[in-house]
N, C-alpha and C positions, 0 to 999 in steps of 0.2 A: 638386554631384556626387552621382550616384546611389550609394546604399549597397547593397552586395551582402550578402545573407543568408548565414549559415554554411551550408556544404554538408552536407545530412543524410546523405550517403553517406560512410562512413569510408574504404572502399577498394573496388576492383573486382578480382575474380579472374576474368578472362575475361568471360563474360557474367553472372557472379554479382556482385551488388551487396551489400555488407555495410553496413547502415545503422547510424549512430551510436545510434539508438534501441535496437537489439538489443544493441549492444556495451555500452551503459550498463547496461541491465537485466541482462545476463549478468554484468557485473562486480559489480553489486549483489548478485546471488544468490550468487556465489562468496564474497564477503566475509561474507554472512550465514551461509553454511554453515560457514565457518571459525570465526566467533565462536560459533555455536550448538554446534559440535563441542567446543570448549574447555569450554563450560559443561556440556555433557552429561557429559563425563568427570568434572567436578567434582561433579556431582550423582548419579553412580553409574549412568549409562546408557551403553550402547554407542554409539560413534560411528557404527557401521553403521546404527543406528536413525535417525539424522539423515539419512544418505545415502539410505536407503530412502524416508524421508518426502519428500525433495526429488524423487527420481526418480518417485514416484507423484503428488505434489501439483502439481509445476510444470506438466506437460502438461495436467492436468485444470483447474488454475487458469487457464491460458492459454485453454483452450477456453471455460470458463464466463465469463471476463472478456470474451471476444469475443462470446459468445452474449448476454450481458447487454446489451452495447452494441447489437448488431444488433436485438435484440427491441424496444428502445425507439427505434430508428431504422428500424423496419421499413417505414415509408412510403417511405423512400429505397431500402433494400436489396431490397425486393420487385421493383423494376425494374432492379436492378443486382446480380443474384445472383452474377455472376463476381467481384465485389469483396469478397464476404464473407470469403474467406480472407486478404485483404491486410492482415494485422496490422502489417506493416512500415511501412505508411503511417499508423500510429496507429489509434485507434478501439478501444481496449480499456478497459473500465471496472474500476477497481481494486476496487470493492465486489463485482463479480461474481467476480473472481479470489479475493478473500479468502473469500467464502462457499464457493466450490468447494474451495479449499484446506483450509478448516476441516472440511468434510465428509470429505475424504480423511484428515485427521489423526485425526479421531474414529474412523473405521473401522479405520485402520491400528493405532492404539494399542490398541484393543480386541482386534484380532486377535493382536497381539504380547504382550498381557497387560501393557502399560505404562500407568502412571498418566497419564491424559489431561491432568489439570490440571497436573501437573508438566511434562509435555512442552510444553504451551502456554506455561507460564511461562518455559521455556528458550528457545523460538524467537521469541516475540512481540517482544522488544526488537530482535532482528535484522531482523524483518519491517518494523518502522516505519523502521529505518535504510534498508532497501532501498527503501521507498517514497519516502523523502526523496531518495535518489540517483536513483531512477528518474524523478523529475520532470524531471530534466535531459534525459531523452530527449524529453519534451514540448517543452522549450526548443529542441532541435535541429530538431524537426519544426514549430516555430512553431505550437503548439497549446496548449490549456488556458490561454488568456489571457483578460483582462478587457476592460473598456470602453475606448473611445478616450480617450487622454490626450494632453497636449502633450509635445513633446520636453523642454521646460524642467521639466515635472513630474518626469520620469524623472531628469533631471540633478540636480534638487534632492534626490533620494533618495540621491545619492552612489553610484549603481550604476556598476560598471565599464562602460567604453564599449562593449565587445562585447555586453553584455546590452542596453544601451540600443538599439544598432543592430539587434539581432536582434528587438527588439520593434516594428520598423517592418514592419507586415504589411498588405499590400494598400493601401499608401499612407498608412497611419495608424499612429501609435504607440499601443501597447496596454499596459494594466496587466499586469505580469508575475505573474499569480496563481499560476503554476506555482512561482515563487520563494517566495512567501509559504507555500505548502504545504510546500515542501522545507525551509524554515527551521523551520516548525512541527513537522514530522516528526523532523528531526534533534535539535531541542530536546527532544522527547519521548523520544527514544532516550537522550540524555544524562541526563535526569532519572530515567528508569527504571533505567539502569545504576547511578546513584548510590544508589538506594533499594531495589533489589530484594533485597538480602541483609539488610535490616533485619528480623530475625526477630520483633521485638516490634511491628512496624507492619503487616506483611502476612502473611496466611495463604496456604496453597497455593491457587493458582488466581486470586489477586487481582491478580497482576501482569498476567495476561491481561485482567482487567476494567479495570485502569488503562489498559492500551494501547487497548482498545476505546473507552473514554470519552474519553481524550485525543485520539485521532484523530477520533472522531465530532464532538467539540466544535469542533475547529478546522475540520474539513471543512465543517460547517454554515455557518460564516460566510464561508469562502473560496469555497465554491460559490456563494454569493449574489453574488459579484463577477464570476463567469465569464459569458461570453456564449455558451458552447457546451454548456450543461447539457442533459442528457437530461431530457425533460419527460413528465409524465403528466397526464391530465385538463386539457390545455391550458396551464395556468400554474403547475403544481406541479413543483418541481425534485425529481427522483427521489432524488438523493443527499442533499438536505436532509431529505426525509421519512425516508429510511433512517437518517440520522445521528441524528435525534430518537429513532427507535425503538430503535436500538442503545444510545444513551446512557442512556435511561431504563431499558431492559431490563437493561443491565449493572449499573446502580446498584441497582435493585430486587433483582436476583439476588444481588448482593454482600451486601446487608444481610440478605436471607433466609437465606443460607448461614451468616452470622455468628450469627444468632439461633437457627437450627435446629441448628447443629453447632459450638458454641463450643469443642469439643475439637479441631477441625481444626488441625493443626500445619503449620508451614512446611516442614520437612524430613520427608518420608515415603519409604518404600521406592519406588524408581522402578518396581518391578514390582507394586505394589499397585494392581490394576486399578480397584478401587472408587473410590479417590481422593476420597472424601467429596463426591460430586457432589450 
């Protein structure tokens, strides 16, 4: 009996199609804003600062995520220009979105005279949670998967049947790498939430570094399992290369700040713009 894949369309409103991909990402963002707003109050910032960051960062991050993907797939898109805006069909690169969003946050916090490191420490745990939830959008679109595996291999992983069947793509069962990344991201969220208020462990800005290093470390290995990686110079996976750069860069910056500014404290005034950068 043929197995039908899950419908990527959540609902139709006349001629408008609402994709599960968008619903899942929107839900993840709403949850992230809710959690970040609670932490912002706790840390002496205005909730409106979180809302402003989202209103500015989300559209820019979406554009840079799509631009990042299109640039590295330009061989295809140069002949299909009309498909460039079709983000509802997938094809956005999380690293592109993160870099674009980070640029917006830096500019916005400087403009508002808010401590940038403090702001990043507040929002990054919710970002990695959003990433973990957002991977289920890839699941609905049947993308971000790995090599061909057997049906029995997936069954032996004790995965729910709906996941196993959704991994039947173009006649072959695939490694659910989207799931491994989702688990890694949610695990990172749980760990960061457990340790982020340990004043004697972390100084301001180091939760952000922990997030970057955690995500980059896991992404490096998971990316190696995928079959749809963006490539550069023929056989170099872009995300793996960027993961190495981000992991090493964050680790070095972390230790340099500790050595250069041992007085850096965990709790600082949220409107201290200098932030011991």
